[in-house]
N, C-alpha and C positions, 0 to 999 in steps of 0.2 A: 960095443962088441955086440957082436951077434948071437943071436938065441939059435942053436941048433934044432930046438924042438919047433920052429915054427914052420909053417907049411907055405906052399906058394899063394895060398887063398887066405891066409890069416891076416886079419887088419892088423896094421902096426900098432903097436902099444908104445907106452911111454918106457923107454929104457931106463932102467936105473942108471943114476948119473954118479960116476965116480967122484964128484967134487959138490960142495955146497954153494949154492947160487947166493944166498944171503952175504952181504958186506960184514964185515965186523964192525962193532960200533967203536967209533973214534970219537968222543967228545959230543956236542949237540948236532942236533941234526939241522941244516939250513933250509929257511922257507923258501917256498917255489917263487918263480919271477911273477907269475900270472896274478898270484895274491898281492903283492907288493905295487904292481901297476893299478889294479882295481880300487885300492885303498886310496891312492894318491889320486884317481880321478873322483873318486865321491868326496873327498875332502875339499877338491877344487870347487865343484859344484855346488856344494853347501855355502861355502865362502860366496860365489858368485850370486847365488838367490839371495842369500843376507843382503848383499850390496845393494842389489835391485829393490829389494824391498824397500830398505830405509830411503834410497833416493827417489823413489818414484810414488809410493803411496804416503799421502799427507793427510793431516786432519781436514774433515769436510768444512770446518768454519775457517781455515786458515786461508791466506790470500794466496793465489798462484804464485809461484817462484818467478822472479826477474830472470829471463834466461838473456844473456849477451848484454852489450852496452846499449844504453839508450841513445836513440838516434835523435841529432837537433831538428826543430821544427823548420819546414820549408817556408822561405820567405815569399816566394811566388807560386801561385796557383798552377797545377798542373795543367797542360793543355788540354782542349775539350777532347781531341782523338785519342788522348793516351789512356782513359779509363773506357772499359767496355759499357755499352748503353744496354737497358734492358729494352728489348723491343716491345714489350708490353706495358711500358710505362705511363703510355699515354691512354690507356684504356679506361672508361669509367668506373670500372670495379675497382680500381684501385684508390679513387678519390672518395672520401667519405662524407656524404651529405649531412647538411647541417639539419638538426631537427627542425621540423615545422611547429610554429606554435599551434596549440590546438584551438579549434574555433571557437568562440565564444558566442551564444546566440543570446541576444537582448530579449527583453519581455516585449510580446506584442502590443501595439498601442491600444490604449482604451477605447472600447466603443462605447458612444453614449447611450444610455438606455433609456426608454421612454419613462416618463415620470408616473408613477402609480397614480390610478385615477381615484379621486376620493367621492366616496358615494354620497350623494346629497340627501340631506333630510327629506323623506318624502312624507307628506301627510295623509291619513287614511282616507281612502275615496267615500263616500256616503253614497250608498246606491238607493234608487227607491223603485219599487215595484210600480210597473206602469199599468194602468187599467187595459183590460183586454179591448182589442181593436174591434170596432164594428164592422160586418162585411159589407162591402162597398155596394152600393145600388147598382145594378145593370145598367148600362148607358142604353138610351133608346135610340130607334132610327134616325129620329129628328136631330137629336143632338150629336150623332155620328156625321150625320150630312153636314151640320153646320161647321163642326170642327174641320172636316175636310176641306170645305171651300173658304174658311176664314182666312184674310191675308196676314201674313207675318208682319210685324211692324217693322220700321224701316230701321238701319242702325243709325246711331247719332254719330255726326262727324267728330274726329278726334281735334281737339284744339292743340294746336301746336305752339309753343312760346315763343314769340319773334324776339331776335338779337336786337332790335331797333326800339326806340321808344315806340309806345303804342300810339296809334293813329287815334284821332277822335271817333267816336263812336258815330255810326252813321243813323240817320232817322230809322224809326222802327217800321218795319214792312207791315203792311196789312195781312192778317192772318187768311192763310188759304182756307178756301171753304172745305168744310169735312165733306170725304169722301163718301158716296152714298153706300148703305151696307149692302153687301152682296145678297143675292136672293137664295135660299135654300134649293138644292137640287132636288126636282120631283122625282120621288120615286114611285117604281111600280106597285100597283096595288092589285095584285091577283086574286084569283080565289085559291090555286095550288100554291104549296110549300114542299120543302124537302127536310126531314128530318136527319140531322147528321150525328145525333148521338144524345146520352144524358150523362152530365159530368156530376163530380161530386162537389164542386165549385164554381161560382160565377166566374171566376178568373180562366179556369180550364174550359168554360162554355163558351169566353170569348175567343180564346185561343183556338179552339176548334173552329169556330164560324171564320176566323181570319185566315185560317188555312184552307178550309175549303173555298173561300172565295178567291183566295190565290191560285188555286191549282185550275181553276176555268173562269177565268177573269172576265171572258167576252159574254158567257152565259149568265153570270153573277152580276153583270153591271146593273147599277140602280136596284139592286134587290134589298129586302130587309132583313132584321136578324130578330128572332122571337126566342125568348128564354121563359120556361115556366118551369117553376119550382113544385116539384111532386114529392109525397112520402111514399115510400115503399119500403115495408117490413122495418119501420122505426128508421128508416134512412132517408135524408133529403137529398134528392137528385134535381139538377137542371137540365130539362130537356130543352136541347138547342135546334132551330129549325131555321131555314133559310127560306123567307117567304115573298111574295110578289110575282110569281110566274102567273102570265096571264093564262096558260093552257097547261093541262097536265101533262100534254106530250113536252112542252119547255122544260118543265120540272124532271121529266123523266129524262130528257137528255143530259141535263145538269147531272141527273144522279149518277147516270153512266160514265160522263166525264171524271168524276172524283173517283167512282169506283175502280176506274182503271188504273188510279194512282194508290190503291190498297185501302182506301176508306170505306166505312160501311155507311149506306143510307137507305131510305125509301121515301115513295112520293106518297104525300097525304092528300 
């Protein structure tokens, strides 16, 4: 029913109903259909999970269950082309190599070693002091000239042993006459001489005279040697001279010849 006090712009309000919307209680209230369907689905899901769990999950130590019936063994092998072949079956990497035996090195052969030398017993050597040697006498001009021209002895023939029996010895030949002794070379005897030094020993004096004659062999041909022992300040010196020059000019020429080679001399 309408309200006479409402205006044209008054919002509608709930009009008071003339009846009660609630139904009267007549026994138990029925369950809704949605709740029943949900309960059925839940029970079905729980039963399915339980069955799957019992059939699919087993003890880890239990053998796998046999599925289906056992197939009988094949009497004939399958043809070669019935089974797929691995394209990489022939590669070397699929073959395991046999382990190689480790090398065993033998000991090197023994090398012969030299036998150790046994020291020989040596007896002590007795030494005796030698007496002091006396100075050799200076050779004279005559002895040098004789030694220079003395002939050397002829070498003896070597006897060779014959393979055949020895022949009878021939008669002894007459001895050859002894060769005449060579005459000594005449040495020049002149008044002039050239002193070539004063040495400390006769051996050095002889060496100095030989070197001087070798430096001027043409001018010193046939000349003599003179060695005089003189005392100077307690020291014995051996004055050496080349003698036998006929003139003072010849002695001076010999002195200049040996002086050109670095020797010292003066004409006496």
